[in-house]
C-alpha positions as CSV (number, residue, x, y, z in Angstrom):
1,M,5.7,2.0,-73.1
2,Q,2.3,0.8,-72.1
3,L,-0.9,2.9,-72.3
4,G,-1.1,3.4,-68.5
5,E,2.5,4.7,-68.4
6,R,1.8,7.1,-71.3
7,I,-1.2,8.4,-69.5
8,K,0.9,8.9,-66.3
9,Q,3.5,10.7,-68.4
10,I,0.8,13.1,-69.7
11,R,-0.4,13.7,-66.1
12,K,3.2,14.3,-64.8
13,T,4.1,16.6,-67.7
14,N,1.1,18.7,-66.7
15,Q,2.1,18.7,-63.1
16,M,-1.3,17.4,-62.0
17,N,-2.1,15.0,-59.2
18,Q,-4.3,12.0,-59.9
19,R,-7.4,13.6,-58.5
20,E,-7.0,16.7,-60.7
21,F,-6.2,14.7,-63.8
22,A,-9.0,12.2,-63.2
23,D,-11.5,15.1,-62.8
24,R,-10.3,16.6,-66.0
25,I,-10.9,13.4,-68.1
26,G,-14.1,12.3,-66.3
27,V,-13.0,9.2,-64.3
28,S,-12.5,8.5,-60.6
29,Q,-9.1,8.7,-59.0
30,G,-9.2,5.0,-58.3
31,T,-9.9,4.2,-62.0
32,L,-7.0,6.4,-63.1
33,S,-4.8,4.7,-60.6
34,D,-5.7,1.3,-62.0
35,I,-5.1,2.5,-65.5
36,E,-1.7,4.0,-64.7
37,R,-0.6,0.7,-63.0
38,G,-1.8,-1.4,-65.9
39,N,-4.7,-3.0,-63.9
40,G,-7.4,-1.5,-66.1
41,F,-8.0,-0.1,-69.5
42,P,-9.7,3.3,-70.2
43,S,-13.0,3.4,-72.1
44,Y,-13.2,5.0,-75.5
45,E,-14.8,8.0,-73.9
46,T,-11.8,8.4,-71.6
47,I,-9.3,8.1,-74.4
48,F,-11.1,10.8,-76.4
49,A,-11.4,13.0,-73.3
50,L,-7.6,12.7,-73.1
51,K,-7.3,13.6,-76.7
52,K,-9.5,16.6,-76.3
53,A,-8.1,17.9,-73.0
54,F,-4.4,17.3,-73.7
55,R,-4.3,17.2,-77.5
56,C,-2.8,13.8,-77.4
57,D,-1.8,12.0,-80.6
58,L,-4.0,8.9,-80.4
59,N,-1.6,6.7,-82.4
60,W,1.2,7.5,-79.9
61,L,-1.2,7.0,-77.0
62,I,-2.5,3.5,-77.9
63,D,0.3,2.0,-80.1
64,E,2.8,0.5,-77.6
65,E,5.3,0.0,-80.4
66,L,5.8,3.7,-81.0
67,D,8.7,4.6,-78.8
68,S,9.0,8.4,-79.2
69,V,6.6,11.2,-78.8
70,P,5.6,12.6,-82.2
71,D,7.1,16.0,-83.1
72,N,3.7,17.6,-83.1
73,E,2.8,16.2,-79.7
74,L,1.2,19.0,-77.6
75,F,0.2,17.3,-74.4
76,A,2.9,19.3,-72.5
77,V,1.1,22.4,-71.5
78,N,3.5,25.3,-71.2
79,V,2.5,27.4,-68.3
80,S,4.6,30.2,-66.7
81,E,5.2,30.5,-63.0
82,Q,2.9,33.5,-62.9
83,E,0.1,31.5,-64.6
84,I,0.6,28.7,-62.1
85,A,0.4,31.2,-59.2
86,L,-2.8,32.7,-60.7
87,I,-4.4,29.2,-61.1
88,Q,-3.5,28.2,-57.5
89,L,-4.9,31.5,-56.2
90,L,-8.1,31.0,-58.2
91,R,-8.6,27.5,-56.9
92,T,-8.5,28.8,-53.3
93,L,-11.2,31.5,-53.8
94,P,-14.8,31.1,-52.9
95,E,-17.1,30.7,-55.9
96,L,-18.4,34.3,-55.7
97,E,-14.9,35.7,-55.8
98,K,-14.0,33.3,-58.7
99,D,-16.9,34.9,-60.6
100,E,-15.5,38.4,-59.8
101,F,-12.1,37.3,-60.9
102,H,-13.5,36.0,-64.2
103,Q,-15.3,39.3,-64.8
104,I,-12.1,41.3,-64.2
105,A,-10.2,39.1,-66.7
106,K,-13.0,39.7,-69.3
107,I,-12.7,43.4,-68.8
108,K,-8.9,43.3,-69.1
109,A,-9.2,41.2,-72.3
110,K,-11.7,43.6,-73.8
111,K,-9.5,46.6,-73.0
112,N,-6.5,44.9,-74.7
113,N,-8.5,43.6,-77.7
114,I,-7.8,40.0,-76.7
115,G,-10.4,37.4,-77.5
116,Y,-11.7,35.8,-74.4
117,P,-13.8,32.7,-74.1
118,N,-17.1,33.0,-72.2
């Protein structure tokens, strides 16, 4: 499997469209489309953004001779239906309401002694 196909596999596994995925790794949608079709090659910065954002095994990502995904591969983000619904709701809110939503989540996390990133 070629690099572009593997990147597309990561995107599909995470149920993201090209725009969302491209934004997440810091490239344009057109660049991502070219990479996925094999008409371009990602920069080192893009490859490391993939590693960071999706915890990809770099050997699997760039070595076309490796056929299977490593056992410790983590690029498939497991998200429940409820989490997906919350993310979709959050994306539709105006910025001020997103901030309020964030503050409520921090209060709930503190109440339940759950660590919460700032």
